[in-house]
PAZAPA-4460 file (N, C-alpha, C; in steps of 0.05 Angstrom, whole numbers, plus 32768, in hexadecimal, padded with zeros to 4 digits):
% residues 90
    n_x    n_y    n_z   ca_x   ca_y   ca_z    c_x    c_y    c_z   seq   type   mol
   8011   7FE9   8000   8000   8000   8000   8012   8019   8000     1      M     A
   800C   802B   7FEE   801B   8044   7FEC   8010   8058   8000     2      T     A
   8022   8065   800F   801B   8079   8022   801C   8095   8016     3      T     A
   8011   80A8   8024   8013   80C4   801B   8031   80CC   8019     4      T     A
   8040   80C3   802C   805D   80CA   802C   806A   80BE   8013     5      F     A
   8063   80A6   800C   806E   8099   7FF4   8068   80AA   7FDB     6      D     A
   804F   80B4   7FD9   8048   80C5   7FC3   8057   80DF   7FC3     7      G     A
   805A   80EA   7FDB   806A   8103   7FDE   8086   80FE   7FD4     8      L     A
   8092   80E8   7FDD   80AD   80E2   7FD5   80B0   80DE   7FB7     9      R     A
   809C   80D1   7FAA   809D   80CE   7F8D   809D   80E9   7F7F    10      E     A
   808D   80FC   7F88   808C   8116   7F7C   80A6   8125   7F7F    11      V     A
   80B2   8123   7F97   80CB   8131   7F9C   80E2   8125   7F8B    12      I     A
   80E3   810A   7F8A   80F7   80FD   7F79   80F4   8105   7F5C    13      V     A
   80DC   8106   7F52   80D7   810E   7F37   80DD   812C   7F32    14      R     A
   80D3   813D   7F43   80D5   815A   7F3E   80F0   8166   7F47    15      D     A
   80FC   815B   7F5B   8114   8167   7F66   812D   8155   7F62    16      Y     A
   8129   813E   7F56   813E   812C   7F4F   8150   8125   7F67    17      E     A
   8143   811F   7F7D   8151   8118   7F96   8150   80FA   7F9A    18      L     A
   8164   80EE   7FA7   8163   80D1   7FAC   814E   80CA   7FC1    19      P     A
   813D   80B6   7FBB   8128   80B0   7FCE   8131   80A8   7FEA    20      P     A
   8149   809D   7FEC   8153   8095   8007   8159   80AD   8018    21      E     A
   815C   80C4   800D   8161   80DD   801C   8147   80E9   8027    22      K     A
   8131   80DF   801D   8117   80EB   8024   8108   80DA   8038    23      L     A
   8108   80E3   8051   80FA   80D5   8067   80E9   80EB   8074    24      V     A
   80D5   80E3   8084   80C3   80F7   8090   80D2   810D   80A0    25      P     A
   80E8   8106   80AC   80F7   811B   80BC   8109   812C   80AB    26      D     A
   810B   8128   8091   811C   8138   8080   8112   8155   8081    27      T     A
   8124   8167   8088   811D   8184   8088   811C   818E   806B    28      L     A
   8107   819E   8066   8104   81A9   804B   811C   81BA   8043    29      L     A
   8127   81C9   8057   813E   81DA   8050   8156   81C9   8049    30      K     A
   8158   81B0   8053   816F   819F   804D   816E   8194   8030    31      D     A
   8156   8195   8024   8154   818C   8008   814C   81A3   7FF6    32      I     A
   8152   81BB   8000   814F   81D4   7FF1   8133   81D9   7FE7    33      D     A
   811F   81D3   7FF7   8104   81DA   7FF1   80FB   81F1   8003    34      I     A
   80F9   8209   7FF7   80F1   8221   8006   80D3   8224   8006    35      D     A
   80C9   823A   8010   80AC   823E   8012   809E   823D   7FF7    36      S     A
   80AB   8249   7FE3   809F   8248   7FC8   80A0   822B   7FBD    37      L     A
   80B5   821D   7FC3   80B7   8201   7FBB   80A2   81EF   7FC8    38      G     A
   809B   81F6   7FE1   8086   81E7   7FEF   806B   81EB   7FE1    39      V     A
   8066   8204   7FD9   804D   8209   7FCB   804C   81FA   7FB1    40      I     A
   8062   81FA   7FA2   8063   81EB   7F89   805F   81CD   7F8E    41      E     A
   806C   81C3   7FA3   8069   81A7   7FAA   804C   81A0   7FB1    42      L     A
   803F   81B1   7FC0   8024   81AC   7FC7   8012   81AC   7FAF    43      I     A
   8017   81BE   7F9C   8007   81BE   7F83   800A   81A3   7F75    44      F     A
   8022   8198   7F74   8026   817E   7F67   8018   8168   7F77    45      S     A
   8017   816A   7F91   800A   8156   7FA2   7FEC   8158   7F9F    46      L     A
   7FE1   8170   7F9A   7FC4   8174   7F96   7FBC   8162   7F7F    47      E     A
   7FCB   8162   7F69   7FC4   8152   7F52   7FC6   8134   7F58    48      E     A
   7FDC   812D   7F65   7FE1   8111   7F6B   7FCC   8105   7F7D    49      K     A
   7FC3   8114   7F91   7FB0   8109   7FA5   7F94   8113   7FA2    50      F     A
   7F8E   8122   7F8D   7F73   812D   7F88   7F68   813C   7FA0    51      D     A
   7F78   8150   7FA9   7F71   8160   7FC0   7F73   817D   7FB8    52      I     A
   7F6A   818F   7FC9   7F6D   81AC   7FC6   7F79   81B7   7FDF    53      T     A
   7F90   81C3   7FDC   7F9E   81CF   7FF3   7F8E   81E8   7FFB    54      A     A
   7F8B   81EB   8016   7F7C   8201   8020   7F8D   8215   802F    55      T     A
   7FA5   820C   8038   7FB5   821E   8049   7FD3   8217   8043    56      D     A
   7FDE   8223   802F   7FFA   821E   8028   800C   8232   8037    57      T     A
   8000   8244   8047   8010   8257   8055   801B   824C   8070    58      A     A
   8012   8234   8077   801B   822A   8091   8038   8221   808F    59      Q     A
   8044   821D   80A6   8061   8218   80A8   8066   81FA   80A5    60      E     A
   8076   81F3   8091   807F   81D7   808D   809D   81D6   8091    61      F     A
   80A6   81C5   80A3   80C2   81C2   80A8   80CE   81A9   809C    62      N     A
   80BE   8193   809D   80C8   8179   8094   80B6   816E   807E    63      T     A
   80C0   8159   8072   80AF   814B   805E   8097   813E   806C    64      L     A
   809B   8136   8085   8085   812B   8095   806F   813F   8099    65      G     A
   8076   8159   809D   8062   816E   80A0   8051   8170   8087    66      D     A
   805E   816F   8070   804F   8170   8056   803D   8158   8053    67      V     A
   8047   8140   8059   8037   8128   8057   801F   8129   806A    68      A     A
   8023   8133   8082   800D   8135   8095   7FF7   8148   808B    69      D     A
   8000   815E   807F   7FED   8171   8073   7FDD   8164   805D    70      Y     A
   7FEA   8156   804C   7FDD   8148   8035   7FC9   8133   8040    71      I     A
   7FD1   8125   8055   7FBF   8111   8062   7FA6   811F   806C    72      D     A
   7FA9   8137   8079   7F92   8145   8083   7F7F   814D   806C    73      R     A
   7F8B   8156   8056   7F7A   815E   803F   7F6C   8146   8033    74      L     A
   7F79   812F   8032   7F6C   8117   8028   7F55   810F   803B    75      I     A
   7F59   8110   8055   7F44   810A   8068   7F2D   811D   8065    76      A     A
   7F32   8137   8062   7F1D   814A   805E   7F0D   8144   8045    77      E     A
   7F1B   813D   802F   7F0D   8137   8016   7EFB   811F   801A    78      R     A
   7F05   810A   8028   7EF5   80F2   802C   7EDD   80F7   803E    79      K     A
   7EE0   810A   8050   7ECA   8110   8063   7EB4   8120   8057    80      A     A
   7EBA   812E   8041   7EA5   813E   8034   7E91   812C   8026    81      R     A
   7E78   8133   8027   7E64   8123   8018   7E68   8127   7FFB    82      P     A
   7E65   8112   7FEC   7E68   8114   7FCF   7E52   8125   7FC3    83      S     A
   7E56   8130   7FAB   7E43   8142   7F9E   7E27   8135   7F9B    84      A     A
   7E26   811B   7F96   7E0D   810E   7F91   7E01   8102   7FA9    85      G     A
   7E0E   8103   7FC0   7E04   80F6   7FD8   7DEA   8104   7FE1    86      A     A
   7DD8   80F4   7FE9   7DBF   80FF   7FF4   7DAA   8105   7FDF    87      G     A
   7DB1   8103   7FC6   7D9D   8109   7FB1   7D8C   80F0   7FAD    88      M     A
   7D72   80F5   7FA9   7D60   80DF   7FA4   7D58   80DF   7F87    89      R     A
   7D52   80C7   7F7E   7D4A   80C3   7F62   7D2C   80C9   7F5F    90      E     A
***
């Protein structure tokens, strides 16, 4: 089963050409040269991958784990929302 972090790592390996073994939840974003603008770009890529919409990209992200946790929250919020056709009667 692929985790959110695995998907995050795939995007970073593809977009930033970093070795996957260097990417663990505790990896500091500054250590892999991802600044605040880079985080926003990364989250845009993750929106597509996970079919989510980021609502607060201004929050502070220090590690890859912080980004993965944020994406997990957005996925949970999406799943908790009623679908567009829910509750409609024929």
